[in-house]
N, C-alpha and C positions, 0 to 999 in steps of 0.2 A: 967181771971186769970188762970182758969183751962186749957184753950187752951195753954197759954204760958208755963205752967208747963209741959204739955204733949209734946210740941215741944222740950223743953230743955231736958226732960227725955229721949225721943226717940233718940235725937241726942247723948246724953251721952252713951246710950246703943250701938249706932252704933260705936262710937269711941272705946268703949271697945271691941265690936265684931270684929272690923276691925284689931285690933292689938293682939288679944288673940291667943293662940295656940303655935306652935313651935316657938322658938326664931328666929327672922329675923336678918340676917346679916346686920351690918351697911353699908357694901359695897353692897347695893342693890338699885334698883329703884322700887318705889311703885307708880303705875299709876292707876288712876280711869277711868273706862270706862262708858260712858253715856248710853250704851245699854247692855242688858243682852246677854251673849254669848249663841249661839245656837248649835254650833258644832266646833270641832277642826279637822275635816276632810277637807283637802285642796279642795276636790271636792265640798264642801258645803260652800265655802268662800264668800257667797253673803252678809253675816252679817258684819256690821262695826266692831264689837268686834272681830270676827274671823280674820279680816284683821289686827287688832292691835296685837293680840297674835300670830297668826299662822306663820308669816314670821320669827319669832325668833326660831321656831322649824324646819320649812320646808323651804328649800332654792330652788332657781331657777337657770337655766342656766345663766341668766343675771340679773344685778341689775343696779340701777342708782348710779352714783357717788354722794356721800353724800353731797359734798360741791359745786359742779359746778351748775350754773344757766345760761341759761335754763338747765333742767335736761338732763344728758348725759348718755347713756347706756354703760356699761362696763361688762367684764366677772365676774361671781361668781363661779358657778360649772363648767362652761366652762373654759378650759385652756387659750383660747384666743378668740377674736372675730372670727366668722365663716368665712370661705372662701365662695365666692359666684360665681355662674356661670355667664357668660356674659349676659344671658337673664334675670338674677335676680330671677330665679325660683328655683334653687338648692342651698341650704344652708347647708354646712358641718361643724358640731360642733365637736370639740375634748373635751372630758370630762377630768377635772383635775384628775390626778391619785392619789390614796391614800386616797380619801374621803371615810369616813365610816359612815354608819347609826349609830344612837345612840344604845348603849348597851340596849338590851331588851330581855325579855323572849321569844319573837317570833323567835329568832335566836338560833342556836346551841350553847350550853354552855352559852347562855345569852349575847354573844359578838356580837356587830354589825358588819355586813359584809361590804365589799367594794361596793360602788355605781357603777353600770354598766349601759350601755346605755339602756338595756331592761327595767330598772326601770322607765325611762321616758315614754317609749312607753306604758307600762302597765298603768301608771297613766293617760296618755292622753286617752287611751281607756276607762278608768273609766268615764272620762268626757263625752265621746260619748255615753256610754251605757245608754239607757233610764231608766234602773232599778236603776241607781244611782241617778236619779232625780236631776242632777247637773245643776245649772244655769250658769255654766262656759263653756258649750259647744260652746257658741257663739264665743269664741276666735279662734276656729279652723273650725267652721261650713262653709263649702263651700270653704275653703282655701287650703286644702292639697289633693293632687292627691289620689283618691281612698278611702279617709277617710269616706265621706258620704255614699259611696256605701257599705263599710264594716259595717257601722252603720245600714243601711237598712237590710243587710243580717243577722246581729246579731239579730235584732228585729224579723225577720222571722224564726230564728233558723237555718239559712243556714251558719252561721259563728260562730267562738268561739274567745276567746282572743288569741289563738295560731295562728289564721289565719293571714297571712301577709297582710300588707297594702303597696301598691306601693309607696306612698309618704313618708313612714316612714321606713327607712332601718337602720340596725345596722350591718355594715360590720365587726365590732369587738366590744369588750366590752367597748371601750372608744371612739367610733365614732357614731354619729347620722347624718343621711343624710335626710333632709327635702326637699321634692320636692313639690312645690306649683302648684296648678292648674291654678293660675293666679297671677299677681303681688300683693303682700301684704306688703305694706311698714310699717304696724303697727306690723309686726311679732315680731320684737325685743322688742317692748313695752310689748306685751302680754306675752312674755317669761320672764318678770320680775314679773308677777302676780302670786300669790300663787296658783291659779288654775293649773298652769303648773308645780308645784313641783313634783319631782319623789316620788313615794310611793313604799315601799317594799311589794311585794305580801304576804310574810310570815306574816306580821303584819295584813293585811286585812283578811287573812285566819284564823289567830288565834283569832282575836277579833270580827270578823263578824260585826254585827250591833253596837257593842260597840266600833268600831274603831273611831267613832266620839268623844269618851271620852278618847281615848288612842293613840294620834298621835306619830308616829315614823319618824323622819327626819334626816337631816344631819347638822342642824343649830347650831349656837353658844350656844344655850340653850336647855336643855333636859327637857321634861315634867315631873313634879313630881306629882301633883294632881290638881283636879278641884272640888271644892265644889260648886255645882250649885247654882246660885243666890248670891254667896259670892265672891269667888276669885279663880284665877288660879296661881299656883306657878311653876316657872321654875328655874333651876339651871344651872350654867356654865357647858358647855360640855367639859369633860376632854380629849376627843379624837378629838376635833375640828381641822379641816384641816388647819386653820391658815390664815384667811382673815386679811388684814392689814388696818390700818387707812390711809385714802388718804393723799398723799403728795402734792397735788395741789388743788386749789379751784378757787375762783374768787377774784377780787380786794376787799380788806377790810377784808378778812378772817384772814390774818396774824395778822393784828392790833387787831382783835377781839379775838385773842388767839385760833382760831379754827385750827391752824396748829401746835400747841405745841406738839401734839402726833403723828405727821406725821411718817408713816412707822412702827408704833408699832403694835404688834399683838392684835387682838380683840378676845373676848369682854373684857371690863375693869371691869365690876361688876360681883359679884358672884351669885346674884339672881335677878330675875324679878318677881314682884308680881302684877298681874292685878286684881283690885277690880271691881266688878260689882255694880255700884252705879248710877242708873238711875235718882235719885232725886238730884236737884241742891244743896239744903242746906247741906246735909251730906258731899257731895263732897267738898264744900267750907270750912266747919268747920274742916274737916280733913286736908285740905291743910293749913289752918291757924295754926293748931296745929303741923304741921311738919310731920304728918303721911303719907301724899302723897308728892311726890317730884316735880311733874309737873301737871299742870291743866289748863284748860280753865277758864275764868272768867265768872260765870253765869250772866245773864242779870240783875237780881235784886241786885247783889253784885258789879256791875261794878262801879257805882258812888262812892262807898265807898273806892275803891282801886285805881281808875284812875281819874285824874283831867281833866278839860276842854281841856287841851292841849294834851290829849290822852297819857300822860306819867304817870308813877306810882307816887302816892302821897308820900310826904316826909316820913310819918310814915311807909309806906310799904318798902321804900328803906332802912330806918333805921333798919328794921328787916332782911334785906338781901334778900328781894325778887327781882327778875329780870323779866323784860318784854321784849318779842321779838314779833315784828309785821311783818306780811308777807302777800303777796297776795295769794288768794286761787283760784285755777283753777276750778271754778264751776259757776253755774247759778241757781238762785232761780226764779221761774216763776209761773204764773197762766195759766195752760193749758186749752185749749178749745177743746171739743170733736167735731171735724169737721164733724162727721157723724150725729151730732144733727141737726134736721130739722130747728131749730130756729137760734141758735148761729153759727152753722157750715156753714150755707148757706147764711149768711148775713154779708158781710164784713163791711158795714157801722155800724152795731150794734157792732161788735167787736172793731172797731175804736172808737166809742163813749165811750165804757167802758174804753179803754186805756187812752183817754183824761181825763176821769173823775177820774182817780186814781192818787192821789197826793202822789208821792214817797218820798218826803222829810220828811214828818212826821213819817212814819214807820221806816226810817233809824235811827232816834233818839229814837223813842218809843220802837221799838222791837230789835234794834241792837246796841243801845248805840253809834251810829255814826260809828260802825264797818262795814261799807258797802259802796259801790259806786253804783250809778245807772247803771243798765244793759240796753243796747240798742239793744242787739241781743242775740243769743244763745251761742256765742263764749266767753270763759272765758279769763281773763287777761293773758298776756304773752304767748298766744297761736297763732300759725300761723293763720292769718286772722283777729286777734283782732286789732281794730283800735280805739284809744281813740278819734279821731276826728269825728267818725261816730255817728250821732244822729238820733234816731228813732223819726220821727216827732211827733207822738202822746204821747211821753214821756214828752212833754211840757204840764204841767197841765193847763187845760183850760175848765172850765164848759161851757163856751160859745160855744166853738168848739164841746164839747161833746154833747150838746143839738142840735147843727146843724146836726151832723152825726146821732143822734138818730131820728131826724125828717126825714132825708134822708132814714133811715132804715125802715121808715113806722110806727114809734112809737113816735109821738110827745109828749114830756113830759112823756114818758113811757106808754101812753094810748094804750091799746090793747095788751101789752106785758105780758105774764105770768111770774110769779116769776122765777128767775134763781136759780138753785140749785148749791151751792158751796160746794164741798167736801174737807175734810182735815183730816190728821191724828190727833186723839184726844190728846190734851195736853192743859195746861192752856194758853200757848203762841199761840198755833194753834187756839184756840177759840177766843182769843183776836184779832188775825190777821183777822180771819173770820168776826168778828164784825166790824172791821175797813173797810173791803171790803164792807160789807153791808151798812155801813154809807156813804161811798164814792159814791157808785152807787145810793143810795137813794137820793143824792143831785140832780140827773137829772131825778128822778122819776122812777128809775128801782128798783124793789123789789128783794131781795135776800133771799133765804132759806138756812140756814146753816146745813150741815150734817157732824157730827163728826164720825170718824171711828177708830177702832183699826188699827194698821199697816197691819195685814193680811187682814182685811176687806177692807181697803183702796186699797191694791194691787188687791184684787178680783174685786173691782169696776172698776179699770182701765183696767184690763185684759179682763173683760167682757163688756167693753164699756158702763158701767152704769153711769159714772160720766159725767155730763154736763159741769161743769167747776171745776177745782181742783187746789189746791196749793201744790207745790212740789219743791224739789231741786235736782240737778244732779251734783255730783262731778266727775271730770275727772278721768277715770281709768288710763289714760296715757296722756302725754302732747302733744296731737295732736287734733285739732278741729274736726277731723273726728269722734271722740268719742262722740261729742255733735251733730254733723250733723246727725248721725245715728238715733237720736231720732225723726227725721222728714222724714226719708227715707220711701217711700211708702211701700215696701215689709215688713217693720218692724212694721206694724200696730198691734194693740192689737190682741192677747195677747203678742206681742212683745214689745220692748221698746218705740215704737212710740205711746204713750198713747193718743196723740192728734188725731190720725188716719188721719194725714195730707197726702194727695196724690196730688202731682204736678209733671207732666211729665218732665218739664224742670229741676226742682230741682233734681229729681231722675237721670236724664241723667247726670247732672253735678256731682252728688255724685259718680256715677259709673265711670265717666271719671277721677275724682280726685283720686279715689281709685287705679288707675293704674299709677299715677304720683309720682315720687320721690319728697321729699321736695324741694321747689324752687319757683321761681316767678310764673310759670304757675299754680301750685297748689294753691298758695295764691290767684291768680286772680279768680280761680274757687270757692274757699271758699267765697270770697267776693260777687260773683254773687249769690251764694246760700243764703248768708245773706240778699241780697237785695230782693230776692224772699220772704224770710221769712218776711221782713219788709212790703212788699206789701200785703201779705196774712194774717198776724197776727194769726197764729194758737196758739200762746201763747201771753200773755202780760208779757214780761220779767220784773222782778222787781229789783233785786240787784245781785251783786257779793259781797259775804261777804269777810271781811278781817280777817285774823287770829291774835289773841292776845293770846300768850302763856305765862303763868306765871310759874316761877320756883323758887326754892330756890337757893341761891347763891352758894351752895355746888355742884350743878349739873353743870358739864362742858361739852363742845363740843356740845352744843345745836344749831342746825340750822334747824328750823321747815319747813316742806313742806308737805301738806296734801297728795300729790300723792305718796310720797316716802314711800315704805312699811316697811322698816326695820331700823328705826333710833336708836333703843335702844342699839344695839351692839356697837355703837359709843360713847355712853354717859359714863361719868366718874364721880365718887363721890370723892370729896376732903374731906377726913375724918377729917382732922384737922379743916377745915372751917365748916364742918357740926356740930362738937361738939360746936364750938364757937357760931354759928348762932342759934342752937337749944336752947341755953340758953337765947336767946332774945325773944323767942316766948311765 
């Protein structure tokens, strides 16, 4: 009884805490983040929450069209798509004139000045500067002529931020010329990422270490305040340069009402409020009360809101809730440290574990059916993804698992030391680990579970301390290369290849594919890499999750996609509908 009282009491406190303070405009979007925000500096945008908040403040040269699928790159701060040299190495961008940074005390008289080409170069140098400790340097590392050399000289004290870089030229204030050191067909994708946002040097100089708490950008929303562990408040930018709602999408968008605002100036709402709510229950309670406008559905609340047909239940529809489902370009997997003398050197053992893992049960138990079985590292709707491809060992078979375990030299698990399985600590993470333990135990393989905080977990991967580990990777951009790099030999720990997989043929194909434009030849290379992966099994891929986004019926223009970084500027609040639907909650 006391436990129940405390749960209700703490939830009520949260509901009050979430809505107290200055009056929130009805024409606002309130969004709950599952992760605490760590920084609002674009150079430190490795945190999921930073990537949800940041793109509303800081913009990029390019963006994805909000409605088109597959995702299509288009200009944002660039006036047009760039001109490209015949060899594909020189890309010339013209910056949209008249774009201004937000008004801020960092500027003379507090008025934001015009964006110029040098602001991009300064920001990109910050990514390269080791003192910034940015995890975003990878987007340019080894790609731009002279950039790595500049970085090395800066480290040695032989260069400054004023030192020119051969591959980054600004012939005038509105022109950037990027000269690549080799073909880089992902360039336009990374130029949509917040890492590449221009930053005014004046703001970095003024705020110093506090710049992570005081971002200054060109985006549709201006930073107001951030109460750590609570919320971030943004308001409409009164000097915004005038991005427009798209006038074209894909079949079905017109019928879904997604083109009703075609050509209208953005943004539509006055405020964005991002709440830091790592716990499922308070996020759900606030969504049900109408305090949040959009939310995912927590695992433990799913069956109460969604029926066996994976559609909203009648009582949820009656209250005006709406559900949108979409594919997520990601992969969840159990990685294997290929440097491990036991697991990494015994392919038959890895195959045995793969056969022993029954995927159907966790899809229902842990994902409420919101996932499909993964047979490779390539996410859905990406170049190289093939629905017909089946990884042989994904056929659950204890009989085959025992056969391979015997071939591995450990009949019925005899002589095999317990396998250590590492995971980020959470209730679901622990339950998933216990399921892995149970499955492997059916063939005589013992498993020791090691829960870690997220920083500890990352440390284990970077230092090759994890023998086997559970993790997910969401695509940074819609190209399978972003997932293939997780298995590229030169990227071994502390790089993103946490499996420490090294295969000469895979690496050769990866390097060849990196020089190919999108097309049949590159697709063939991706599939060959997939086949090497299937043969070697440096991971046991588990699922590709499916997105289920819940919203109140007063929120319009919703078309979710996990890879798209700036959806909030397109969203609209129907105030009359909001008043009517709130009365039903």
